[in-house]
N, C-alpha and C positions, 0 to 999 in steps of 0.2 A: 945754870942748873947743875946740880950734882951729877957727875958722870954716871954714878951708880943708878940714880933715878932715871937718867936718860936711857940707860940700857934696859931697865925694867919697863919703861913706857914703850920703848921700841918693840919689846917682845909681846906686850899686850896688844899693840896695834897689829902686829903681824899675825897673832893668833886669831884676832877678830876677822882679818882679811881672809885667812885660810878657811875659817868656818863659813864665811859668806860665800866664798868660791865653791866650797863643797856642797852647800845647800843649793846653789845655783845650778851646779852640774847635775845633782841628784834630781832636780825638778825641771830639767831642761825640756823633757817631753811634754810637760803640762802646757807651757806657753800661756799667752794671754787668754783669759776665760771669757771675756766679753759680756758677761752678765747673762740673765735669763733670756730664753728664746722669745722673740716678738710674736705674740699670738693675738694682737689687737688689729682688727681691720681698719682700713682708712676711715677718717672722719671728714664730714663736709664742713668747710670753712665759709665758702661764699657760693652764691648762686646768682646767675644773671641770665634772664630775669629771675626774680624770686619765685620759688616754688609756690604755686597758688595764685599767681598774678592774674589780673583781669585786664581785658581790653588790650591785649598784646598780640602781635603777629610776628614773633621773632623768626629770623632766618637762621639764627644760631643760638644754641643754649650752651652756656659754659658753667661747669661746676668745678670749684677748686677744693682740693683735699689737703690734709695736713702732711701728706707724704707722697712720694712718687707712686703712680698707679700703672697697671696694665689691664687690658681687656681680654677676656677669654670667651671664645665661641659666640661672637656678637650675634650672628644670624640665628643661633639657637636660643639665646637668652633675652635679647632686647626685643621688646614688642611695643609697637605704637598703636594706640587706639584713639579714634577710629583708624582702620588700616589705610595705608597709602600704597598706591600702585608702584611708586618709586620710593623705596625705603630710604630714610635719611642716612647720611654718613655719620658713623659713631666711631670716634677715635680717642686715644689717650695721648696727651702731649705733656710730658713731665708730670706735674702734680694736677693737671687739669683734664677734665673730661669735656669733649666737644661733640655736640650734636648739630649737624648741618642739614637742614631740610632741603630735599631735592625737588619739591613741588609746592605750589601755593597752599596755604591753609584755608579751611572752610570758615565762613563767617559764623559768628555767634555759636561757636562749638567748643566744648571742653575737650582738651587733648590730654592723654595720659601716656607717659613713657615708663614702662616697667623694665628694669634692668636685670631682673632675675639674679643669677650668680655670675654676671659678666665682670663686675668690678672687683679687683683684688690688688693688694699692695705689690710692690715691685720685687721685694726680697723673699718673703716667706709665703707669698700668695695667699694671705688671709683674705677670705671673701667677704665683701660688704653686701650681704644679702638683704633682699626686701626693699631696696631703694626704688621709690617711685616718684616721678616728677610730673606735676599737673599744672596746666594753665588754661586760660580761656581767651578766645578771640572776641568774646562778648563781655557783658557786664555781670555775668553770674557763672559760677562753677557748679555743674550738676553733681549731685552727691549720692544718688541711689546706687545700690550694689546688689548683685546676685552672686551667690557662692554655692559651691557644692563639690561633689566627688565624682570622678569618672573611673569606672572599672571596665576591664576587658570582659565582654559578655560571655566568652567561652570558658574562662577559668577564674574570673573574679579577681584578677591581678590589677592593681592600680596601673594606669598607663600615662606616661609622660609625653609632652610634646604635641598634644592634641589641641587644636584651636577651637575654643568654645565661644560662640558669638550669637548675637541677637539681631533680628531685623524688626523694623517697625512695620513692614509689609507682612501681614499675618499669613499669607499664602505659603504653602510648602514649596511652591516653585521659586520662591525668592532665593533659595539656596543655590539654584542653578543659573539665576539671571542677574543677581546684584550682590555686591560685596556686603559683608556684615556692617551693621551700624556701629557696634562696639565689640571688642574681642578681648579674650584672655587666653593664656596658654597653661595647660596643666603642668604641675611640677612632678617630681619623681614619686610623690605619694598620691598622684592623681587629683590633687586639689586644684581648684581654680576660683578666681574671684573677678567678675566683670565689674569694674569700678566706673564712677562718674557718669552714671546713667541719668537721663532725664526722667521725670515722672511720665508714665505712660504704660502701654501694654505691648508686649514683645513676643515674637516667636523665637524659640531657642533651638539651635542645632550645634553639632560638633563636627569637626572635619580634620582629617589627617591631610593637611594641605600640601600634597607633593608638588602640585603645579604652582604654588606660591601666588595664586590669583584670588584667593579667598572665595572661590566658587567651587561647587562640587563638580568633579569630573568622574565619569564612570571608572571604577577600579580603586578609587580612594576610600579608605576607611572612614566611617562617620558615626554620628550619634543622632538619633531622632527622638524628639520629645513631643508628646501629643498635646499637652495643655498650653494655653497662653499664659504668660507670666506678667504680673503687675507688681513691680518692686515697691515696698513700703518700708517705713522706719518708725521706731518708737523709742521712748526713753525707758531704761530699766535701771534699778538700783542693784549694783553688783556688790556682794559681800566678800571681803577678803579677811582671812584670819591669820594672825601672826602668833606663832607658838614660842614660848620660852624654852620648853623641851617637849618631849613626846606626850606629856600629860597635862601641861600647864599652858593655858591661853594667855598670851601677852596682850594683844590688841585685836579688836574687831573693828574694821573700817568699812564704810560704805561709800560707793562712788556712783554718781549718775552717769550712765553710759548710753550712747546711741546704738541701737541694734538695728541692722539692716536685714530685711527678709525678702525672699526666701534665702536662707543661708545653709540649707542642708539638702540640696538637690542630689539625688543619686541617679547618675546617668550611666548608660551601658554602650560602650564602643564596640563596633563590629566591622568586619570586612565582608562585603557581599561575596556570594559565590559566583563571581564574575571574573574570569581570567581571560586574558587576551590569547586567542587561539591563533597559532601560526606554526608553520613548518620550521623546525630547527635545522636538521641536517640528516644526510644519509651516511652511514658508516659501514664500510665493508672490511672487517678485520680478517676474514678468511675467505678464500675463493668460493666456498660453497654456501655462504649465507651473507645477507646484509641486513642492517637495522635502520628503521626510520624513527626519528625522534620528533615529537611534537611538544609545544610549550604547555599544553593543558590537556586534561582528559577529553576524549572525543566520544560523541554519542554513536558514531558509526565509523566503519573502516573506510580509508580512502580507496578510490577507484584507480587502478593502475592499468595503463595501456602501453605494452612494450613497443619500443621503437626498433623495428627489425624483427628477428625471429621471436615467435610467441613462446617464451620460456614460462609465462605465467600459468599455462595449463598444467604444468608439472610442479610448480612451486607449492610449498606448504607455508601457510600463513600462521604465525604464532603471536597474537597480541597479548599484552598484559591485561590485567583486569580493567584498567581505565582507558585502554586503547591509545595511550600516548607514547608507548614504546612497542614497536611491531617488528618482529623478526620474520624475514622471508628466507626459507630454506630452498636453495636451488637444487633440483633433482636432475635436470637435464645436463648431461655431461658437456655439451657444447657451450651452454651458458656458464658453467663453472670455469671453463678454460678462457672465457672472455675477460680481458682486463677491466672493461667498462660495461656495466649494465645500464642502459638508458631507457627511460620510460616517461610518459606523461602521467602526472598524478593530479587527480581532482579531489579536493577535500574542502572542508568548511573553515573559513578564516574570518577573524573578527574585523569589522570595519571600525571607524573612529568612535562609534557609539556602542561598541561591543555587540552589534548584531552580526550573526553568522551569515556569511555569503559564500557561494561556491567560488573556488579559486583553482585554476589549473596551472601547474608549474612543470617545467621540464627538469627531470632529476637524473643525475648520473651517480651510480654507486661504483666507485673505482677501487680496485684492489691493487695495492702496490706491494709486490713481493719483496721481502728483504734481500738486500744485495749480499751475496756470498761469493767467495772465490771458487774457481773451478775445482780446486782440490777439495774444498769443503763440500761442494755439491756431490762429487764422486763418492766421498766418504759417507754422505747421507744416503746415497743410493745403495751402497753396500750394506748399510745398517738398517735399511728400511724394513719395517715389520708390517705384517698384515694388519690392517686397521681392525680394531675391536670396538664393540659397543661398551662404552664406559658406564659403569653402574655406581650409584651412591645411595645411601640411605641414612635416615636419622636414628637408626637402631643402635643406640649406645647406652651403656649403663652409667648412672641410674636412669631409668626410663619412667616418664610420668604416666600414671595410670589412666589419665583421660586423653592421652595423645594418640592419634592414629599413626601407624607405621607408614612412612613415606618412602617411595621407590622412585628414583630419578635416573634418567639417561641423558647423555650429552648430545645425542642426535635423535631425530624423530624415528619412531618405530613403525614398521609396516606389518610385522607379524610377531605374535607372542604364543609360544607353546606352553599353555598353562599346566600341562601334565609334567613339565620339567621344573615347576616352581612349587615349593612346599613350605608351609608354615607349621611350626611344631612347638610343643612345650617340653622343656627338659624336666623329667621327673626321675630322680635318682640318676642313673646313667643312661636312661632310655629317652628316646625322642618320640613323644606322642603326637601324631599328625593331627592338624586342626583344619576344619573347614574355613574357607575365607573367600572373599570376593576382591578382585583387583579393579578399582574404579579410577578411570582417567580423570584428571583434574585440569587438563588444558586441551587446547584444540590441536596441538601438534603431536600428541601421543608421546610425550616426554616425561610426564609427571603422573604418578599414581598414588592412591592411598589404600591401605588395608586397615579396616576398622575391626576391632575385636574386643570383647569384654575381658580385658586383662585382669588377672588375679594378682593381688599385692604379694610381693616377695617371690613371685615365680619368675623363672627364667625362660625366655622364648628365643626362637631363632628362625631365620629365613634362609633357605638354600635355593639357589638358581643354578641349574645344570648348564654346562656349556651349550651354546647354540640354541638356548631357549628364546632369545630375543634377536630379531633381525631388523636392522634399520633401513632407511630409504636408499642407502648406498650399497646394500647387500652385505654389510658387515654383521658379524654375530658376536656374542659375548663370550668371555671366558667364564669358568665356574666361579660362583660368588656365594659367600656365606656371611652372615652377621648374627651375632648373639647379643641379647640385652636382658637386663633384670629389672623388674618393676619395683618401684619404691615401696617400702613398708607403709601401711596406713598410719603407723605411729609417727611417721615423719611429716604428717599433714595436720592442718588445722581446718576447722569449719567455722564459717562466719555467717550468721543470720541477721539480715537487716530488715527492720520494720520501718514503715513510712507512716507518719502521723502529721496531718490528716491524710488518710490513704486516697490516692488517685490512681486509677488503672493506667493513666498516661505516663506515669513516672518510669524512668529508666535509671537504674543504679549502676554506678561505676566504682570498682575498687582500684585505688591508685597506689603507686609505689612512692618512695620518699623523694622522687624527682617529679612528682605530679603527673606521671605517665600512667595511662590506663593499663591495668593488668587483666581485669575481667569486666564484662558488661552483661547484665541480665535485666529483663523487665521486672518491675515491682509486682509482688503477689500479695494478696490481702492477708494471708496468714504468715507473711514473712518470706523474704527471698533468701534462699540458701546458696552460699558460695562454698562448694566442697573442694577438697584437695588443694588448699592454699599452703604453700611453704610457710613455716612458722617464722614470721618477721613482722616488721611494722608496716601498717597500711593506713590509708586515708579513704574516706568515702565521699563521693560526689554524686549528685543526681540532677537530671534535667526533666522538664515536662515535654514529652514528645507529642506536640500538638498534631503534627502531620502523620504520625504513626509509622515513620520509615525506620525506626530503630536507631537512628543516629542523630546527633545534635545538628539542628538546622539554624543557619545564620539568618540575619535580617535582609530585607530588600527595600531600597528607597522608593523605587517607582511603585511597588505594590503596597508601600507603607506597612510592611510586615516587620515586626520586631523579632529579634533573636529569641529562640526558645529559652525560658528562664532556667538558670543554673543555681544550685544550692550545694553547700558543703556541710558535712558533719563537723562540728567545731573542734574536735581533738583527734589526736593520733590513736590508733588501735594497735596494740602490740600483742600478737598472737603467739601462743605456746604450742609446741608439738603435742598431738593427741588430745587436744582440748577443743570443745565447742564454745563459741562466743556468740552473744546476741546483743545487738544495740538497736536503738530507735533514733531515726533522724526526724526531728520535729522541725521541718524546714521553714515554718512560718513563725517560729518562736523568737528568732533574732533577725535583725536587719541583715541584708545580704553582705553589706560591707563589714559586718562583725562575725561572719561565719567562717571564713577560711582560716585554718591554723596559721599562726605567725611564721612557722618555719617553712611553709610553702610559698609565702608571698614574695614576689619579686616584680620589678617594673616590667610590664609586658612589652613596652616599646624597646627597652634596653635588651630584653631577651631575644628580640628578633634580629639584633645587629650582629 
């Protein structure tokens, strides 16, 4: 080759290599792209025995997929119907799913295994949803189905994880004496479908099966349904329309489909007002008082019998409104100095069937003083101040026009000099004295209310002279003042709610954007007026107060009492300042499962976790 041509060829090769090297360096960060992300769930390749097999009694079921799989939350997702006392072992082995039965199968019975969202691929965790495997130990597979929706009775949220089952025994007692004949579990939208039923008549119940025995145990949430159910099926022609675009029809097809009914049951889940009553603990945070904690509200106070000196005759009992948290203030100086307060306590405790029985325990309320050095102790003694009655109030600006003024002390009072307490209205630079009453709101004389017809945009104040209040330990207060201004009426909205058809048993609740109750009033025939609402977004809920106690009442299994029905106004109400709004809740116009606004809906079971 001509040397000149060799030189030119060499330069061209070197130039190409340099360009390739530069491109490689410039794109080094990109690396191999590996193609698009895998979003395809696993696919079934083989089943042994075949899905839908007859006259089989397999000890093991094997399903092979087209890729490696893993299982997620088997106990929450996989459900065998009819239920088994010893659930089968369900595991993933490479590309295979294995189900190993732990107990013998029933004769001439259709079995269904619903895998829910348990199966997913090994890499991207794409879920293979809705996979169900059926077989029969006899010569026929039963095909009837019952479907529906379960809502939480109190707030109409769908509720997941509830076992919905049927019994061939039509007595209500079947729920407490025998496992379900067939079962299903509600999904995150509250939907359920009990499959592979025989022809016949059934009693239906629902159960939050905490005990995992498919029997109702007191304290478990449940669903009760009054009517007996007879599943049926029929053929229907379903029409499907394919569109070329938004205006042009391409093809209209019809397909003969089997429809199983009932397929639209609307069920309501509730938890009974039955809590296990027991004593939790005694806590003595300071030497001059101790607190008793109980697991549930008490109808009556416990009976205490001191062991040793009778400090009870001087003690002050301060229960909360439900009697499940009770503070005992020790007044006797000898008792205050004791490290341990011992007593016998008789109270009501739940037995195994939630019946309340008297129970007597020996209780010790122990005060453990913090350990401090001698130097720190002497310093504390030098800096020790005369104890004073601590006062607090809710009197802060801006103050709501409908709110009473609250006055609180940190210790129980024995004396109040009302001549040293004044309520006043600030007009210009003057303080106009106002008449008022001081009403105690607790049994220990620690909390008081002052109600007054406040005027919008006015400023009020309370003044308490020193030594106006004396507590059980002989301490008095220092001088105290608080000033607060009432909001302007222009800052409020008014909402009037009408109920159609009207029922005097209706109770209306105004809710915030977290589905929490803001105000509650009984329904009035001319409309229920909610005044002084801050201008923002609200929702409306109502319930039928059958027992007339003013609060929503849940159901009771033994009494066969359903929860009081709940309804929602279907949309959000956005209120503006200084405006009056009026709306009508037509609570029978829509089914209850279509009433609650979408933005409020959440899985009731998940919300409890």
